N, C-alpha and C positions, 0 to 999 in steps of 0.2 A: 625378555632376558632370562636365560636359563641359570638356575642356581642349584648346585649340587652340594649336599651335606654328606661327608664321609665319616663314619664311625668305625673303630676297630676295637674288639674285645676278645680276650683269649680265655680258654678254658670252658667254653660253652658249646651248645649244639644249635639251638634255634632261637628265634627272637620274637619279641612283642613290639610291633612298630607303631609309632604315634606321630602326629603333627598338630597343634594345640587349640582347645576350646571347651567351654563348660556344657553346652547343650548338645545331646546326641542327635544323630540323623534319625529320621522317622520313616518307616516303610508302611505304606497303606495298601492293602490288597484290593485290587479292582476286578476280581474274578466274577462278581455277581452283578446283576442289573443290566445286562446287555440285551439289545434287540438285534435280530439277525434275519437276513434274507439271502437265499442262494441264487442270486442273479445280479447283473449290473443294474444300478439305479442312478442315472445321471442326476447330479445335484444333491446326492445324499450326504455330501460333506458339509452342506450348509446347516447352521444351527437350527433354523426354522423348518427344516424338512420334516414332513409328516411320516413317522415310522410306526404309527399306531397299529397297522395291520401286520407288522413283522412279528416273528416268533421270539419269545423270551428264551434266552439261553444263559448258561453259566459256564465260564471258562474253567479248565481247558475244553476246547470245542473243535470238532471237525465236521464238515458236511459229508465226509465219506465214511461215516461210521457204519453205514449199511451197504451201499453199493461198492465200497472198497473192500468188503469182506467176501465178495463172490467173484468167481472167475469171469473175466471179460472186461469190457469197458466200464469205466466209472467217471463221474463228473469231474472234469478238469477245466476250471474257469474262474469266474469272479464271484465272490461273496462279500457282503457288507455287514459290518458291526457298528452299532451306535450305543452310547451310554451317556447318561447325565451325571454330573459331578457337582454337588453343592459344597462350596468352600466357605460359606458364610460362618462367622464365629470361630474360625480356625486360627486366627492370629498369625497369618503367614506373611505379613508385611516385612520386607527385607530378606525373606528366604528365597532360595533358588529351588524351583520345582521341576522335577524330571519325571518322565514316564518311561518305564522299562518293560519291554516285551521279551519274555524268555525265548520266544521263537514265533515265526509266522511263515507260512508256506504259500507260494515260493517268492512272490513279490508282495510287499506290504507298503501301503501309503497311509499316513496318519494325518488327521486334521484336528485342530482344537478351535472351537467356535468359528468354523468356516475357513481357518487359515492353516496352511501347511505347517506341520511340525518339523519338517526337514526332508532330505532326499529320500527317494524310494529305497527301502531295505530289500536287497536281492540276495536271498540265501534261504536254504530250507531248514537248517538246524541251529543257526547261531542266534544269540541274543542281540538286541539293539535298544538304544536308549536315545531320547531326545530331551533337550532343555526346552520346556514349554512355558517358562516363567513369563515372558512378555505376551503370551497368547491368552493368559488366564484372567478371568474375573474373580478376584479374591474375595469379593463381597456377596457372591451369589452363585447362580447356576452356570454350569459350563457343559458343553457337548463335545464328546470325543467321538470321532468318526474314523473308521478303519476300513480300507478296501484291501482284501487279500485276494490273491490270484495264483492258483496252482496250475495254470495252463502250461503246456509244454513250451519251454524256452531253450533253444539250442545253446544259449550262452550261460545257462545255469546248471552245473552238474549236481547230482548224477543224472544222466539222460535215460538210463535204464537200470532196472534192478529187479530182484525177486520179492519186492514188497510194494505196498501201495504208497503213492506220493500224496499223503493225506493233506487236504487243503484246510486253511483256517488258522485260528489262533489256538494252537493245540498245546500251549504251555501257559503258565500264569502270567499275569500283568500286575505291575505295582506302580504306585505313585511314590516318589522319593523326595522327601523334604530335607534340604540341606541349608546350612548357614553359608554366608557368602564366601568364606574361606574354608575349603574342605578338600578331601580326597576326591578326585574327579571320577564320575561314573561313565564318562563318555569314551573311554578307550576300549572300543568294541564291547561296551556295556559290562566290562569286567569290574573286579573289586578295586582296581587302581593300585593294588599292591602286588609285587612280583618277587618271588623267591627263586634264587638260582644257586645251585651248588658250585663251589669253586675250590680249586686246590685240593681235590680229594685224593687221599693216599691211605695206605694202611696205618700210618702214624697219626694223621690229622686230616681235617677237612674244614671247609668254610661255607658260609651262606651269604650271598649278597641280596639285600632287600631293597628294592626300588619302589618308591611311592610317588604316584602322579598327583600333583596338587593343582587346584584351580582357585582363582580369585575373581569373584563376580562383583566385588565392590568398586566404588568409584575411585578409590585411592589405593596406592601401592601399600602392601602390608608385608611385615616380616612373619616368618613361620618358623616354628621350632619342631624338630623331629626328635622324639624320644623312643629309644629302643630299650625294652625291658626283657631281660633274659630269665626264662622260667624253668624251674625244675619239673619233674614228672608230676609233682603234687600241686602244680600251679602257683608255687611261691616264687617271688622275684629273687634271683640270686645275684644279679648285677644289672646296672643300667647305665646308659650313656646318652648324651644329648648333642644335637648339632643345630645350628640356627642360621637363617639367612640375614640376621641382624648385622648391620654394618656394611651390607652389600647393596643397600638401597631397596630391599624387599623385592617383590615381584608384582607385576602390574595386572590389570584387568585382562582376563582371558589368556593369561600366560600359562603355558604348559610346562610347569616346573617340576623337575625330578629331584627327589631327595633319596639318597641311598645310604645304607649302612652295611659295612662288611664285617662279618662275624666269623671267628675261627675257633675250633676246639681241638684238643689233643685226645689221643686214644685213652680211654679210661676216665675221661672227665665227666662232669654232670651231663646227663642226656635229657631231652625233652620229647614228650610223645607227640606234641603238635605245636604249631605256630599260630598265634592270633595277633590281631592288631587293632588299633583304634587311631583316630586322628584328633589332635588338638592343636590349637593355635591361639594367638592372643585374641580373646573375645570371640572365638568362632567355633567351628564344628569339631566334634570328637567322633572317632570311628572305632 
């Protein structure tokens, strides 16, 4: 069930958007500790696979750093990456765990402990993110395996260019730890918060902020959206709230949108940037 919270405030420029909880989300960089081989290896997605002879690499990484810099043909095919991840003592019970890749070229498949994390990501430049919560061993070692493939694919643009189609995991990778109620990272691996200008004229203008929420808990929950309006010095000048309370909350895996509409008049308080966090009753803050 989709719940929309609409807030309107006058005399401002941009906003600080929120949906409710005490503990912040946590980002863990996973760029170090990878093993790599530039060839296909059947069965390399399995946790027990022996990668001891593979080369150690740190992300961002490409296998075309040398052959892709010279004129002529360069390797376009499959490469494998593997990494261990020990989660013992991290107190992650009840958390939602995501893995986010800032890019992979051109087709990327991900496994955690031998199980697929989701569908193949097909794109050269875009970020992608998987919810890997049910695949993880929260009390010990885990194995993340990635197969990247930059072979020519007529269905994946661009098909030709004046640059090298570098293969590999050539941008950072992060583990994202969220509470069960949070802003969703799964909408094309974006921030989950969107700002759109509306009603722009010489006299006034407005901004609509939409926030994608997710609930991974077993029960429906209410969520509150808080928008704080900031001046150029970072001080709150006005705030408004909206809530799903009284509407039955939103259920597990619901893609709920909360939006705030903000307007300001010419010569009013201006803000140099917009920032946001998320809080909700007993849950995540962004």
